[in-house]
C-alpha positions in Angstrom: 82.1 106.4 86.9 84.5 107.0 84.0 83.0 106.6 80.5 84.8 104.8 77.7 86.2 107.2 75.1 83.7 106.0 72.5 80.8 106.7 74.9 80.1 102.9 75.3 80.4 100.9 78.4 82.0 102.5 81.5 85.8 102.3 81.7 87.3 100.3 84.6 87.9 102.2 87.8 91.3 100.4 88.2 93.2 98.8 85.4 96.6 97.2 85.8 98.4 96.5 82.5 101.5 94.3 82.2 102.9 95.4 85.6 106.4 94.4 86.3 107.8 95.0 89.8 111.4 94.0 90.4 113.8 94.1 93.4 117.5 94.6 93.0 119.6 93.4 95.8 123.2 92.3 96.5 122.0 88.7 96.1 120.7 89.5 92.6 117.5 90.6 90.9 114.0 89.2 91.8 111.1 89.5 89.4 108.4 89.6 92.1 105.6 90.6 89.7 106.3 89.9 86.0 103.5 91.0 83.7 100.2 90.9 85.6 97.1 92.5 84.0 93.6 92.9 85.4 90.8 95.5 85.7 88.1 96.2 88.2 84.8 98.0 87.3 82.7 100.0 89.6 80.8 97.9 92.1 82.9 94.9 91.5 85.3 92.9 93.8 88.5 91.2 92.8 89.9 88.3 94.8 93.6 87.7 94.3 94.6 84.2 95.4 97.7 82.1 94.9 100.5 80.2 96.4 102.8 81.8 98.9 105.4 83.9 97.2 103.5 84.3 93.9 103.3 88.1 94.0 99.9 88.9 95.6 101.3 91.2 98.2 103.8 92.9 95.9 101.0 93.5 93.4 98.9 95.2 96.1 101.8 97.2 97.4 102.6 98.3 93.8 99.1 99.6 93.3 99.3 101.5 96.5 102.8 102.7 95.6 104.3 101.4 98.8 107.2 99.6 97.3 110.5 101.2 98.6 112.6 102.4 95.7 115.3 101.2 95.8 115.5 98.2 96.1 112.2 98.0 94.3 111.5 99.2 90.7 108.4 99.5 88.6 110.2 98.1 85.5 107.2 98.5 83.2 103.5 98.6 83.0 100.6 100.8 83.9 98.4 101.3 87.0 95.4 103.3 85.8 93.0 104.7 88.3 90.1 106.7 86.8 92.0 106.4 83.5 95.2 108.1 84.8 98.5 106.2 85.0 99.6 106.5 88.6 103.1 105.4 87.8 103.5 108.4 85.5 102.1 111.1 87.8 104.2 113.2 90.1 103.2 113.3 93.8 102.0 116.9 93.1 99.9 115.7 90.2 98.3 113.1 92.4 97.6 115.6 95.1 95.8 118.0 92.7 93.6 115.3 91.1 90.1 115.7 92.7 89.3 112.1 91.7 92.4 110.7 93.5 91.9 107.7 95.8 93.7 107.4 99.0 94.9 104.2 100.6 91.7 104.2 102.6 89.7 103.6 99.4 91.2 100.1 99.0 90.8 97.2 101.4 92.2 93.7 101.7 92.6 90.8 104.0 96.1 90.3 105.2 98.1 87.1 105.5 96.7 86.4 109.0 93.3 88.1 109.2 
């Protein structure tokens, strides 16, 4: 568990701040995720629900960094895992981090479970 800088309550394991994931295509630009923020603490579960097309899947794929670039783009925001911003790390930096999480550390129910 990661401690807060001031020694207080534990910091979230995963924190998404103002994430914006856009897609640029010949038909134009799509703002699939436009400013979502949330955090998940150790031992907690987050359920993401919403209407079809509201950005649930793109949010999850963004966290896992499975958005193809191009046409996708992380326009802004942070995805912090154990306090480190995944969007700013190089693949080598992620590989060297002993606290790194793999895609197997995340779970979810698909559209048609």
